[in-house]
N, CA and C atoms of all chains as a GROMACS GRO file, in nm:
protein
  621
    1UNK      N    1   9.694  18.927   2.011
    1UNK     CA    2   9.666  18.805   2.085
    1UNK      C    3   9.763  18.695   2.040
    2UNK      N    4   9.811  18.621   2.135
    2UNK     CA    5   9.908  18.514   2.107
    2UNK      C    6   9.851  18.382   2.156
    3UNK      N    7   9.861  18.278   2.072
    3UNK     CA    8   9.822  18.145   2.117
    3UNK      C    9   9.920  18.095   2.222
    4UNK      N   10   9.868  18.043   2.332
    4UNK     CA   11   9.954  17.994   2.439
    4UNK      C   12   9.904  17.860   2.490
    5UNK      N   13   9.997  17.784   2.545
    5UNK     CA   14   9.963  17.661   2.618
    5UNK      C   15  10.012  17.684   2.761
    6UNK      N   16   9.917  17.693   2.855
    6UNK     CA   17   9.953  17.726   2.992
    6UNK      C   18   9.990  17.603   3.074
    7UNK      N   19  10.013  17.492   3.003
    7UNK     CA   20  10.056  17.371   3.071
    7UNK      C   21   9.948  17.267   3.085
    8UNK      N   22   9.828  17.301   3.035
    8UNK     CA   23   9.718  17.206   3.046
    8UNK      C   24   9.692  17.133   2.915
    9UNK      N   25   9.778  17.158   2.816
    9UNK     CA   26   9.761  17.092   2.687
    9UNK      C   27   9.659  17.158   2.598
   10UNK      N   28   9.594  17.263   2.648
   10UNK     CA   29   9.493  17.332   2.570
   10UNK      C   30   9.553  17.462   2.515
   11UNK      N   31   9.513  17.499   2.394
   11UNK     CA   32   9.562  17.622   2.335
   11UNK      C   33   9.460  17.732   2.358
   12UNK      N   34   9.502  17.841   2.420
   12UNK     CA   35   9.414  17.955   2.444
   12UNK      C   36   9.486  18.081   2.396
   13UNK      N   37   9.422  18.195   2.407
   13UNK     CA   38   9.482  18.320   2.362
   13UNK      C   39   9.508  18.412   2.481
   14UNK      N   40   9.618  18.486   2.472
   14UNK     CA   41   9.650  18.586   2.574
   14UNK      C   42   9.696  18.713   2.505
   15UNK      N   43   9.674  18.824   2.572
   15UNK     CA   44   9.725  18.951   2.523
   15UNK      C   45   9.877  18.946   2.522
   16UNK      N   46   9.935  18.988   2.412
   16UNK     CA   47  10.080  18.983   2.399
   16UNK      C   48  10.148  19.063   2.510
   17UNK      N   49  10.084  19.171   2.554
   17UNK     CA   50  10.143  19.256   2.657
   17UNK      C   51  10.155  19.188   2.792
   18UNK      N   52  10.082  19.079   2.814
   18UNK     CA   53  10.088  19.008   2.941
   18UNK      C   54  10.202  18.907   2.946
   19UNK      N   55  10.266  18.889   2.834
   19UNK     CA   56  10.372  18.789   2.821
   19UNK      C   57  10.510  18.856   2.814
   20UNK      N   58  10.612  18.782   2.853
   20UNK     CA   59  10.750  18.826   2.832
   20UNK      C   60  10.791  18.783   2.691
   21UNK      N   61  10.844  18.876   2.615
   21UNK     CA   62  10.886  18.846   2.479
   21UNK      C   63  10.822  18.938   2.379
   22UNK      N   64  10.836  18.916   2.251
   22UNK     CA   65  10.891  18.791   2.196
   22UNK      C   66  11.043  18.785   2.200
   23UNK      N   67  11.093  18.664   2.215
   23UNK     CA   68  11.236  18.639   2.208
   23UNK      C   69  11.263  18.564   2.078
   24UNK      N   70  11.365  18.607   2.008
   24UNK     CA   71  11.396  18.549   1.877
   24UNK      C   72  11.531  18.479   1.880
   25UNK      N   73  11.538  18.371   1.801
   25UNK     CA   74  11.666  18.304   1.782
   25UNK      C   75  11.676  18.263   1.637
   26UNK      N   76  11.791  18.287   1.577
   26UNK     CA   77  11.813  18.252   1.436
   26UNK      C   78  11.926  18.150   1.429
   27UNK      N   79  11.902  18.042   1.354
   27UNK     CA   80  12.003  17.940   1.331
   27UNK      C   81  12.026  17.929   1.182
   28UNK      N   82  12.149  17.943   1.138
   28UNK     CA   83  12.179  17.935   0.994
   28UNK      C   84  12.295  17.839   0.975
   29UNK      N   85  12.266  17.723   0.912
   29UNK     CA   86  12.369  17.622   0.887
   29UNK      C   87  12.360  17.576   0.742
   30UNK      N   88  12.439  17.477   0.708
   30UNK     CA   89  12.433  17.423   0.571
   30UNK      C   90  12.301  17.353   0.547
   31UNK      N   91  12.238  17.303   0.652
   31UNK     CA   92  12.116  17.223   0.638
   31UNK      C   93  11.990  17.307   0.645
   32UNK      N   94  11.996  17.425   0.709
   32UNK     CA   95  11.871  17.495   0.736
   32UNK      C   96  11.895  17.640   0.770
   33UNK      N   97  11.789  17.717   0.758
   33UNK     CA   98  11.784  17.851   0.817
   33UNK      C   99  11.658  17.852   0.902
   34UNK      N  100  11.674  17.868   1.032
   34UNK     CA  101  11.560  17.858   1.124
   34UNK      C  102  11.546  17.984   1.207
   35UNK      N  103  11.421  18.028   1.222
   35UNK     CA  104  11.391  18.143   1.309
   35UNK      C  105  11.288  18.096   1.412
   36UNK      N  106  11.320  18.115   1.538
   36UNK     CA  107  11.234  18.069   1.647
   36UNK      C  108  11.183  18.190   1.724
   37UNK      N  109  11.053  18.188   1.757
   37UNK     CA  110  10.991  18.295   1.836
   37UNK      C  111  10.933  18.235   1.962
   38UNK      N  112  10.965  18.293   2.076
   38UNK     CA  113  10.923  18.239   2.206
   38UNK      C  114  10.858  18.348   2.290
   39UNK      N  115  10.751  18.312   2.359
   39UNK     CA  116  10.689  18.397   2.461
   39UNK      C  117  10.692  18.320   2.593
   40UNK      N  118  10.715  18.393   2.702
   40UNK     CA  119  10.729  18.332   2.834
   40UNK      C  120  10.631  18.395   2.932
   41UNK      N  121  10.578  18.313   3.021
   41UNK     CA  122  10.491  18.361   3.128
   41UNK      C  123  10.535  18.295   3.258
   42UNK      N  124  10.566  18.376   3.355
   42UNK     CA  125  10.610  18.323   3.485
   42UNK      C  126  10.725  18.224   3.471
   43UNK      N  127  10.816  18.257   3.381
   43UNK     CA  128  10.935  18.174   3.366
   43UNK      C  129  10.916  18.050   3.281
   44UNK      N  130  10.795  18.028   3.227
   44UNK     CA  131  10.771  17.909   3.146
   44UNK      C  132  10.739  17.949   3.003
   45UNK      N  133  10.787  17.871   2.909
   45UNK     CA  134  10.756  17.894   2.768
   45UNK      C  135  10.610  17.857   2.744
   46UNK      N  136  10.532  17.953   2.699
   46UNK     CA  137  10.391  17.925   2.671
   46UNK      C  138  10.360  17.935   2.522
   47UNK      N  139  10.455  17.986   2.444
   47UNK     CA  140  10.439  17.989   2.299
   47UNK      C  141  10.576  17.974   2.237
   48UNK      N  142  10.586  17.885   2.140
   48UNK     CA  143  10.710  17.867   2.065
   48UNK      C  144  10.675  17.830   1.922
   49UNK      N  145  10.714  17.914   1.829
   49UNK     CA  146  10.693  17.889   1.687
   49UNK      C  147  10.829  17.879   1.619
   50UNK      N  148  10.835  17.800   1.512
   50UNK     CA  149  10.960  17.785   1.437
   50UNK      C  150  10.932  17.794   1.289
   51UNK      N  151  11.017  17.868   1.221
   51UNK     CA  152  11.008  17.879   1.075
   51UNK      C  153  11.140  17.830   1.018
   52UNK      N  154  11.136  17.715   0.955
   52UNK     CA  155  11.256  17.646   0.910
   52UNK      C  156  11.260  17.646   0.758
   53UNK      N  157  11.366  17.698   0.700
   53UNK     CA  158  11.384  17.688   0.556
   53UNK      C  159  11.473  17.568   0.528
   54UNK      N  160  11.416  17.468   0.461
   54UNK     CA  161  11.491  17.347   0.432
   54UNK      C  162  11.593  17.373   0.323
   55UNK      N  163  11.701  17.295   0.325
   55UNK     CA  164  11.800  17.301   0.218
   55UNK      C  165  11.817  17.161   0.164
   56UNK      N  166  11.817  17.147   0.036
   56UNK     CA  167  11.822  17.015  -0.027
   56UNK      C  168  11.958  16.951  -0.018
   57UNK      N  169  12.014  15.612   1.894
   57UNK     CA  170  11.974  15.619   1.752
   57UNK      C  171  11.963  15.765   1.711
   58UNK      N  172  11.975  15.796   1.584
   58UNK     CA  173  11.964  15.933   1.537
   58UNK      C  174  11.917  15.932   1.393
   59UNK      N  175  11.855  16.042   1.353
   59UNK     CA  176  11.809  16.056   1.216
   59UNK      C  177  11.921  16.110   1.130
   60UNK      N  178  11.922  16.075   1.004
   60UNK     CA  179  12.023  16.126   0.913
   60UNK      C  180  11.957  16.165   0.782
   61UNK      N  181  11.993  16.282   0.732
   61UNK     CA  182  11.934  16.333   0.608
   61UNK      C  183  11.985  16.254   0.489
   62UNK      N  184  11.892  16.214   0.399
   62UNK     CA  185  11.934  16.135   0.284
   62UNK      C  186  11.822  16.125   0.182
   63UNK      N  187  11.857  16.112   0.053
   63UNK     CA  188  11.764  16.066  -0.049
   63UNK      C  189  11.760  15.916  -0.035
   64UNK      N  190  11.643  15.860  -0.012
   64UNK     CA  191  11.633  15.718   0.017
   64UNK      C  192  11.680  15.635  -0.101
   65UNK      N  193  11.762  15.537  -0.072
   65UNK     CA  194  11.821  15.454  -0.177
   65UNK      C  195  11.713  15.380  -0.256
   66UNK      N  196  11.612  15.331  -0.186
   66UNK     CA  197  11.503  15.260  -0.254
   66UNK      C  198  11.431  15.353  -0.352
   67UNK      N  199  11.421  15.482  -0.317
   67UNK     CA  200  11.357  15.579  -0.405
   67UNK      C  201  11.434  15.593  -0.536
   68UNK      N  202  11.564  15.596  -0.528
   68UNK     CA  203  11.645  15.608  -0.649
   68UNK      C  204  11.619  15.490  -0.743
   69UNK      N  205  11.611  15.371  -0.688
   69UNK     CA  206  11.584  15.253  -0.770
   69UNK      C  207  11.443  15.260  -0.827
   70UNK      N  208  11.350  15.304  -0.743
   70UNK     CA  209  11.210  15.312  -0.789
   70UNK      C  210  11.193  15.415  -0.900
   71UNK      N  211  11.275  15.519  -0.897
   71UNK     CA  212  11.273  15.616  -1.007
   71UNK      C  213  11.307  15.546  -1.138
   72UNK      N  214  11.409  15.464  -1.134
   72UNK     CA  215  11.449  15.391  -1.255
   72UNK      C  216  11.339  15.297  -1.302
   73UNK      N  217  11.255  15.252  -1.210
   73UNK     CA  218  11.143  15.165  -1.245
   73UNK      C  219  11.019  15.244  -1.281
   74UNK      N  220  11.029  15.377  -1.282
   74UNK     CA  221  10.916  15.461  -1.320
   74UNK      C  222  10.803  15.462  -1.220
   75UNK      N  223  10.836  15.444  -1.094
   75UNK     CA  224  10.732  15.435  -0.993
   75UNK      C  225  10.684  15.572  -0.947
   76UNK      N  226  10.773  15.668  -0.933
   76UNK     CA  227  10.736  15.800  -0.880
   76UNK      C  228  10.718  15.899  -0.994
   77UNK      N  229  10.618  15.983  -0.984
   77UNK     CA  230  10.591  16.084  -1.088
   77UNK      C  231  10.572  16.220  -1.023
   78UNK      N  232  10.664  16.310  -1.046
   78UNK     CA  233  10.653  16.446  -0.994
   78UNK      C  234  10.591  16.539  -1.098
   79UNK      N  235  10.593  16.501  -1.223
   79UNK     CA  236  10.536  16.584  -1.330
   79UNK      C  237  10.425  16.509  -1.400
   80UNK      N  238  10.381  16.562  -1.510
   80UNK     CA  239  10.269  16.501  -1.582
   80UNK      C  240  10.312  16.433  -1.711
   81UNK      N  241  10.441  16.441  -1.744
   81UNK     CA  242  10.490  16.372  -1.864
   81UNK      C  243  10.533  16.233  -1.824
   82UNK      N  244  10.439  16.143  -1.818
   82UNK     CA  245  10.466  16.008  -1.770
   82UNK      C  246  10.424  15.906  -1.874
   83UNK      N  247  10.477  15.786  -1.861
   83UNK     CA  248  10.440  15.682  -1.956
   83UNK      C  249  10.345  15.581  -1.894
   84UNK      N  250  10.306  15.606  -1.771
   84UNK     CA  251  10.208  15.519  -1.709
   84UNK      C  252  10.070  15.553  -1.762
   85UNK      N  253   9.972  15.470  -1.727
   85UNK     CA  254   9.836  15.495  -1.773
   85UNK      C  255   9.784  15.629  -1.726
   86UNK      N  256   9.808  15.661  -1.599
   86UNK     CA  257   9.761  15.789  -1.546
   86UNK      C  258   9.857  15.900  -1.586
   87UNK      N  259   9.805  16.021  -1.610
   87UNK     CA  260   9.890  16.134  -1.648
   87UNK      C  261   9.891  16.241  -1.541
   88UNK      N  262   9.843  16.208  -1.425
   88UNK     CA  263   9.846  16.305  -1.315
   88UNK      C  264   9.964  16.274  -1.224
   89UNK      N  265  10.019  16.378  -1.164
   89UNK     CA  266  10.130  16.359  -1.072
   89UNK      C  267  10.082  16.286  -0.947
   90UNK      N  268  10.173  16.215  -0.886
   90UNK     CA  269  10.142  16.149  -0.759
   90UNK      C  270  10.124  16.253  -0.649
   91UNK      N  271  10.069  16.208  -0.537
   91UNK     CA  272  10.051  16.294  -0.420
   91UNK      C  273  10.157  16.259  -0.317
   92UNK      N  274  10.224  16.361  -0.269
   92UNK     CA  275  10.332  16.340  -0.172
   92UNK      C  276  10.296  16.408  -0.041
   93UNK      N  277  10.334  16.344   0.068
   93UNK     CA  278  10.308  16.398   0.201
   93UNK      C  279  10.440  16.424   0.273
   94UNK      N  280  10.432  16.512   0.374
   94UNK     CA  281  10.545  16.536   0.462
   94UNK      C  282  10.504  16.505   0.605
   95UNK      N  283  10.574  16.412   0.669
   95UNK     CA  284  10.544  16.372   0.806
   95UNK      C  285  10.664  16.403   0.894
   96UNK      N  286  10.636  16.442   1.017
   96UNK     CA  287  10.740  16.484   1.111
   96UNK      C  288  10.780  16.369   1.204
   97UNK      N  289  10.908  16.365   1.239
   97UNK     CA  290  10.958  16.256   1.324
   97UNK      C  291  11.041  16.309   1.440
   98UNK      N  292  11.033  16.232   1.550
   98UNK     CA  293  11.106  16.265   1.671
   98UNK      C  294  11.257  16.257   1.649
   99UNK      N  295  11.328  16.338   1.727
   99UNK     CA  296  11.474  16.336   1.720
   99UNK      C  297  11.531  16.201   1.762
  100UNK      N  298  11.452  16.124   1.833
  100UNK     CA  299  11.496  15.991   1.876
  100UNK      C  300  11.476  15.886   1.769
  101UNK      N  301  11.421  15.924   1.654
  101UNK     CA  302  11.398  15.828   1.547
  101UNK      C  303  11.526  15.785   1.479
  102UNK      N  304  11.509  15.696   1.380
  102UNK     CA  305  11.626  15.644   1.309
  102UNK      C  306  11.600  15.641   1.159
  103UNK      N  307  11.540  15.746   1.105
  103UNK     CA  308  11.515  15.752   0.962
  103UNK      C  309  11.643  15.789   0.889
  104UNK      N  310  11.651  15.749   0.764
  104UNK     CA  311  11.768  15.780   0.684
  104UNK      C  312  11.758  15.716   0.548
  105UNK      N  313  11.874  15.691   0.487
  105UNK     CA  314  11.879  15.635   0.352
  105UNK      C  315  11.808  15.500   0.345
  106UNK      N  316  11.806  15.426   0.452
  106UNK     CA  317  11.747  15.293   0.452
  106UNK      C  318  11.595  15.295   0.470
  107UNK      N  319  11.538  15.412   0.491
  107UNK     CA  320  11.392  15.423   0.507
  107UNK      C  321  11.325  15.394   0.373
  108UNK      N  322  11.226  15.302   0.374
  108UNK     CA  323  11.162  15.264   0.248
  108UNK      C  324  11.019  15.314   0.234
  109UNK      N  325  10.954  15.346   0.346
  109UNK     CA  326  10.814  15.388   0.340
  109UNK      C  327  10.776  15.462   0.467
  110UNK      N  328  10.663  15.532   0.460
  110UNK     CA  329  10.610  15.599   0.578
  110UNK      C  330  10.579  15.495   0.686
  111UNK      N  331  10.610  15.530   0.809
  111UNK     CA  332  10.575  15.449   0.924
  111UNK      C  333  10.540  15.543   1.038
  112UNK      N  334  10.448  15.496   1.124
  112UNK     CA  335  10.411  15.578   1.240
  112UNK      C  336  10.513  15.567   1.352
  113UNK      N  337  10.608  15.476   1.338
  113UNK     CA  338  10.711  15.461   1.441
  113UNK      C  339  10.797  15.586   1.448
  114UNK      N  340  10.805  15.645   1.564
  114UNK     CA  341  10.883  15.767   1.591
  114UNK      C  342  10.820  15.894   1.531
  115UNK      N  343  10.700  15.883   1.477
  115UNK     CA  344  10.634  16.003   1.426
  115UNK      C  345  10.589  16.088   1.544
  116UNK      N  346  10.586  16.220   1.525
  116UNK     CA  347  10.542  16.308   1.632
  116UNK      C  348  10.393  16.293   1.654
  117UNK      N  349  10.348  16.338   1.770
  117UNK     CA  350  10.205  16.345   1.798
  117UNK      C  351  10.182  16.465   1.888
  118UNK      N  352  10.064  16.526   1.874
  118UNK     CA  353  10.031  16.640   1.956
  118UNK      C  354   9.916  16.718   1.896
  119UNK      N  355   9.874  16.820   1.969
  119UNK     CA  356   9.764  16.905   1.924
  119UNK      C  357   9.798  16.970   1.791
  120UNK      N  358   9.706  16.960   1.698
  120UNK     CA  359   9.725  17.025   1.569
  120UNK      C  360   9.800  16.943   1.466
  121UNK      N  361   9.841  16.822   1.502
  121UNK     CA  362   9.914  16.735   1.409
  121UNK      C  363   9.833  16.610   1.380
  122UNK      N  364   9.816  16.582   1.253
  122UNK     CA  365   9.746  16.462   1.210
  122UNK      C  366   9.847  16.358   1.165
  123UNK      N  367   9.832  16.237   1.215
  123UNK     CA  368   9.924  16.130   1.177
  123UNK      C  369   9.932  16.117   1.025
  124UNK      N  370  10.054  16.100   0.977
  124UNK     CA  371  10.076  16.095   0.832
  124UNK      C  372  10.122  16.228   0.777
  125UNK      N  373  10.107  16.334   0.855
  125UNK     CA  374  10.152  16.465   0.811
  125UNK      C  375  10.051  16.532   0.720
  126UNK      N  376  10.100  16.612   0.629
  126UNK     CA  377  10.011  16.680   0.538
  126UNK      C  378  10.066  16.679   0.396
  127UNK      N  379   9.976  16.701   0.301
  127UNK     CA  380  10.016  16.699   0.161
  127UNK      C  381  10.116  16.810   0.130
  128UNK      N  382  10.218  16.776   0.054
  128UNK     CA  383  10.319  16.872   0.012
  128UNK      C  384  10.263  16.964  -0.096
  129UNK      N  385  10.163  16.916  -0.169
  129UNK     CA  386  10.108  16.996  -0.277
  129UNK      C  387  10.185  16.974  -0.407
  130UNK      N  388  10.172  17.068  -0.497
  130UNK     CA  389  10.234  17.054  -0.629
  130UNK      C  390  10.385  17.074  -0.622
  131UNK      N  391  10.454  17.010  -0.717
  131UNK     CA  392  10.599  17.026  -0.732
  131UNK      C  393  10.626  17.105  -0.860
  132UNK      N  394  10.737  17.175  -0.861
  132UNK     CA  395  10.779  17.241  -0.985
  132UNK      C  396  10.806  17.133  -1.089
  133UNK      N  397  10.779  17.162  -1.216
  133UNK     CA  398  10.805  17.065  -1.321
  133UNK      C  399  10.950  17.021  -1.314
  134UNK      N  400  10.976  16.889  -1.310
  134UNK     CA  401  11.114  16.842  -1.302
  134UNK      C  402  11.198  16.898  -1.416
  135UNK      N  403  11.320  16.940  -1.380
  135UNK     CA  404  11.408  17.003  -1.477
  135UNK      C  405  11.550  16.959  -1.448
  136UNK      N  406  11.643  17.006  -1.532
  136UNK     CA  407  11.782  16.970  -1.509
  136UNK      C  408  11.873  17.083  -1.552
  137UNK      N  409  11.989  17.087  -1.488
  137UNK     CA  410  12.097  17.178  -1.525
  137UNK      C  411  12.225  17.098  -1.522
  138UNK      N  412  12.299  17.099  -1.629
  138UNK     CA  413  12.415  17.009  -1.648
  138UNK      C  414  12.372  16.868  -1.616
  139UNK      N  415  12.428  16.806  -1.516
  139UNK     CA  416  12.395  16.665  -1.490
  139UNK      C  417  12.299  16.649  -1.373
  140UNK      N  418  12.244  16.758  -1.324
  140UNK     CA  419  12.159  16.752  -1.205
  140UNK      C  420  12.012  16.770  -1.242
  141UNK      N  421  11.933  16.669  -1.205
  141UNK     CA  422  11.788  16.679  -1.219
  141UNK      C  423  11.731  16.727  -1.086
  142UNK      N  424  11.626  16.807  -1.091
  142UNK     CA  425  11.578  16.863  -0.964
  142UNK      C  426  11.432  16.902  -0.973
  143UNK      N  427  11.372  16.912  -0.854
  143UNK     CA  428  11.237  16.963  -0.839
  143UNK      C  429  11.217  17.004  -0.694
  144UNK      N  430  11.120  17.089  -0.669
  144UNK     CA  431  11.092  17.141  -0.535
  144UNK      C  432  10.943  17.166  -0.522
  145UNK      N  433  10.885  17.138  -0.407
  145UNK     CA  434  10.744  17.175  -0.388
  145UNK      C  435  10.724  17.324  -0.409
  146UNK      N  436  10.612  17.360  -0.470
  146UNK     CA  437  10.586  17.502  -0.497
  146UNK      C  438  10.532  17.575  -0.375
  147UNK      N  439  10.486  17.500  -0.275
  147UNK     CA  440  10.435  17.562  -0.153
  147UNK      C  441  10.508  17.509  -0.031
  148UNK      N  442  10.486  17.575   0.081
  148UNK     CA  443  10.550  17.535   0.206
  148UNK      C  444  10.460  17.443   0.288
  149UNK      N  445  10.519  17.375   0.383
  149UNK     CA  446  10.443  17.295   0.479
  149UNK      C  447  10.421  17.379   0.604
  150UNK      N  448  10.296  17.398   0.642
  150UNK     CA  449  10.266  17.483   0.756
  150UNK      C  450  10.166  17.412   0.848
  151UNK      N  451  10.201  17.407   0.975
  151UNK     CA  452  10.109  17.359   1.077
  151UNK      C  453  10.082  17.475   1.173
  152UNK      N  454   9.957  17.503   1.200
  152UNK     CA  455   9.920  17.609   1.294
  152UNK      C  456   9.848  17.549   1.414
  153UNK      N  457   9.841  17.624   1.522
  153UNK     CA  458   9.775  17.575   1.642
  153UNK      C  459   9.840  17.445   1.687
  154UNK      N  460   9.972  17.441   1.682
  154UNK     CA  461  10.046  17.317   1.700
  154UNK      C  462  10.118  17.314   1.833
  155UNK      N  463  10.111  17.200   1.900
  155UNK     CA  464  10.194  17.176   2.017
  155UNK      C  465  10.259  17.040   2.002
  156UNK      N  466  10.390  17.040   1.989
  156UNK     CA  467  10.470  16.918   1.984
  156UNK      C  468  10.574  16.932   2.094
  157UNK      N  469  10.547  16.868   2.206
  157UNK     CA  470  10.630  16.888   2.325
  157UNK      C  471  10.758  16.806   2.324
  158UNK      N  472  10.760  16.698   2.246
  158UNK     CA  473  10.879  16.613   2.238
  158UNK      C  474  10.961  16.654   2.118
  159UNK      N  475  11.090  16.665   2.137
  159UNK     CA  476  11.179  16.718   2.032
  159UNK      C  477  11.170  16.637   1.902
  160UNK      N  478  11.162  16.710   1.792
  160UNK     CA  479  11.159  16.648   1.660
  160UNK      C  480  11.260  16.719   1.571
  161UNK      N  481  11.309  16.649   1.470
  161UNK     CA  482  11.413  16.710   1.388
  161UNK      C  483  11.412  16.663   1.243
  162UNK      N  484  11.298  16.602   1.201
  162UNK     CA  485  11.300  16.536   1.070
  162UNK      C  486  11.164  16.547   1.003
  163UNK      N  487  11.167  16.567   0.870
  163UNK     CA  488  11.046  16.553   0.790
  163UNK      C  489  11.075  16.448   0.684
  164UNK      N  490  10.987  16.351   0.676
  164UNK     CA  491  10.995  16.248   0.572
  164UNK      C  492  10.897  16.284   0.461
  165UNK      N  493  10.946  16.297   0.339
  165UNK     CA  494  10.859  16.315   0.223
  165UNK      C  495  10.834  16.177   0.164
  166UNK      N  496  10.706  16.142   0.146
  166UNK     CA  497  10.673  16.010   0.093
  166UNK      C  498  10.560  16.020  -0.008
  167UNK      N  499  10.546  15.915  -0.089
  167UNK     CA  500  10.451  15.912  -0.199
  167UNK      C  501  10.327  15.835  -0.158
  168UNK      N  502  10.220  15.907  -0.126
  168UNK     CA  503  10.099  15.841  -0.080
  168UNK      C  504  10.023  15.774  -0.194
  169UNK      N  505  10.058  15.806  -0.318
  169UNK     CA  506   9.993  15.741  -0.433
  169UNK      C  507  10.057  15.607  -0.465
  170UNK      N  508  10.172  15.585  -0.408
  170UNK     CA  509  10.247  15.462  -0.437
  170UNK      C  510  10.282  15.391  -0.307
  171UNK      N  511  10.178  15.351  -0.236
  171UNK     CA  512  10.196  15.271  -0.114
  171UNK      C  513  10.284  15.339  -0.010
  172UNK      N  514  10.277  15.471  -0.005
  172UNK     CA  515  10.353  15.548   0.096
  172UNK      C  516  10.503  15.526   0.088
  173UNK      N  517  10.553  15.502  -0.030
  173UNK     CA  518  10.696  15.479  -0.046
  173UNK      C  519  10.775  15.606  -0.015
  174UNK      N  520  10.888  15.590   0.052
  174UNK     CA  521  10.969  15.702   0.096
  174UNK      C  522  11.039  15.769  -0.021
  175UNK      N  523  11.052  15.901  -0.012
  175UNK     CA  524  11.125  15.978  -0.112
  175UNK      C  525  11.256  16.027  -0.053
  176UNK      N  526  11.249  16.105   0.054
  176UNK     CA  527  11.369  16.161   0.114
  176UNK      C  528  11.344  16.200   0.258
  177UNK      N  529  11.452  16.201   0.334
  177UNK     CA  530  11.451  16.241   0.475
  177UNK      C  531  11.526  16.373   0.485
  178UNK      N  532  11.465  16.472   0.544
  178UNK     CA  533  11.530  16.602   0.564
  178UNK      C  534  11.537  16.630   0.714
  179UNK      N  535  11.656  16.661   0.761
  179UNK     CA  536  11.675  16.688   0.904
  179UNK      C  537  11.704  16.836   0.927
  180UNK      N  538  11.675  16.880   1.047
  180UNK     CA  539  11.701  17.018   1.087
  180UNK      C  540  11.727  17.018   1.236
  181UNK      N  541  11.759  17.134   1.290
  181UNK     CA  542  11.786  17.143   1.433
  181UNK      C  543  11.664  17.099   1.514
  182UNK      N  544  11.688  17.026   1.620
  182UNK     CA  545  11.581  16.974   1.705
  182UNK      C  546  11.492  17.088   1.756
  183UNK      N  547  11.362  17.067   1.747
  183UNK     CA  548  11.267  17.172   1.784
  183UNK      C  549  11.156  17.116   1.870
  184UNK      N  550  11.089  17.202   1.943
  184UNK     CA  551  10.958  17.176   2.000
  184UNK      C  552  10.870  17.294   1.962
  185UNK      N  553  10.741  17.271   1.960
  185UNK     CA  554  10.647  17.377   1.928
  185UNK      C  555  10.545  17.384   2.042
  186UNK      N  556  10.514  17.506   2.086
  186UNK     CA  557  10.415  17.525   2.193
  186UNK      C  558  10.309  17.623   2.145
  187UNK      N  559  10.190  17.573   2.124
  187UNK     CA  560  10.077  17.657   2.083
  187UNK      C  561  10.116  17.750   1.969
  188UNK      N  562  10.196  17.700   1.877
  188UNK     CA  563  10.252  17.788   1.775
  188UNK      C  564  10.237  17.737   1.634
  189UNK      N  565  10.318  17.794   1.548
  189UNK     CA  566  10.319  17.762   1.407
  189UNK      C  567  10.453  17.701   1.369
  190UNK      N  568  10.448  17.593   1.294
  190UNK     CA  569  10.569  17.536   1.237
  190UNK      C  570  10.560  17.556   1.086
  191UNK      N  571  10.656  17.624   1.030
  191UNK     CA  572  10.661  17.644   0.887
  191UNK      C  573  10.788  17.579   0.833
  192UNK      N  574  10.773  17.488   0.741
  192UNK     CA  575  10.886  17.433   0.669
  192UNK      C  576  10.886  17.499   0.531
  193UNK      N  577  10.975  17.594   0.513
  193UNK     CA  578  10.981  17.670   0.388
  193UNK      C  579  11.071  17.598   0.290
  194UNK      N  580  11.026  17.588   0.167
  194UNK     CA  581  11.104  17.518   0.066
  194UNK      C  582  11.213  17.608   0.010
  195UNK      N  583  11.325  17.549  -0.029
  195UNK     CA  584  11.433  17.629  -0.088
  195UNK      C  585  11.398  17.669  -0.230
  196UNK      N  586  11.477  17.754  -0.288
  196UNK     CA  587  11.453  17.794  -0.427
  196UNK      C  588  11.480  17.677  -0.520
  197UNK      N  589  11.404  17.669  -0.626
  197UNK     CA  590  11.410  17.555  -0.718
  197UNK      C  591  11.518  17.577  -0.824
  198UNK      N  592  11.640  17.541  -0.792
  198UNK     CA  593  11.751  17.547  -0.887
  198UNK      C  594  11.840  17.428  -0.861
  199UNK      N  595  11.931  17.399  -0.955
  199UNK     CA  596  12.009  17.276  -0.948
  199UNK      C  597  12.084  17.263  -0.816
  200UNK      N  598  12.136  17.372  -0.766
  200UNK     CA  599  12.220  17.365  -0.646
  200UNK      C  600  12.141  17.380  -0.518
  201UNK      N  601  12.014  17.418  -0.528
  201UNK     CA  602  11.939  17.449  -0.406
  201UNK      C  603  11.807  17.375  -0.393
  202UNK      N  604  11.760  17.309  -0.496
  202UNK     CA  605  11.630  17.245  -0.494
  202UNK      C  606  11.619  17.145  -0.381
  203UNK      N  607  11.495  17.121  -0.335
  203UNK     CA  608  11.475  17.027  -0.227
  203UNK      C  609  11.517  16.886  -0.269
  204UNK      N  610  11.483  16.849  -0.392
  204UNK     CA  611  11.518  16.717  -0.441
  204UNK      C  612  11.611  16.731  -0.561
  205UNK      N  613  11.735  16.694  -0.543
  205UNK     CA  614  11.836  16.702  -0.648
  205UNK      C  615  11.889  16.561  -0.672
  206UNK      N  616  11.899  16.525  -0.800
  206UNK     CA  617  11.958  16.397  -0.835
  206UNK      C  618  12.080  16.424  -0.921
  207UNK      N  619  12.194  16.405  -0.862
  207UNK     CA  620  12.319  16.431  -0.934
  207UNK      C  621  12.360  16.309  -1.017
   0.00000   0.00000   0.00000
């Protein structure tokens, strides 16, 4: 089950199999290492999580 | 306007005045470490070296986020290597069940035990969160990598 926002501002759960994804993106720079996970439904992002490793 | 990553200049001066305490070896009356918070800010904000304290101006808002951010928790005992003093929170900052629809790119660490005085501004790539989790993972605590380094 994945937490989703279907555009109404409320967070609900959906079966992962009903969604497109997950899609991953990794950003690695001097300032950060970031991994983003996205799920899409009907062409709209309904879940987006980010894991950012800070660098001092 | 844009945010810029920096150790706040006022914080450096306040360190010399013994205002901030990350460890328990202090000369103040209290021997407990101060409490520090991490608050998130919009990419349209203007935080940086000149930031002196927590402010709600340009702070993010949305489901799962409480104004003021959340406690950073304990810090590693302050230490030094050559001429660099450093410390890093021992835990990560995690928000779950979060929706932040407006782009944000900054976390301000501030001292809630000392009138919310600013410590440092950390910037990262602009993000939004949708019904998800935001994890700010701390770097390893060493002179060259610690979250807070004073050269």
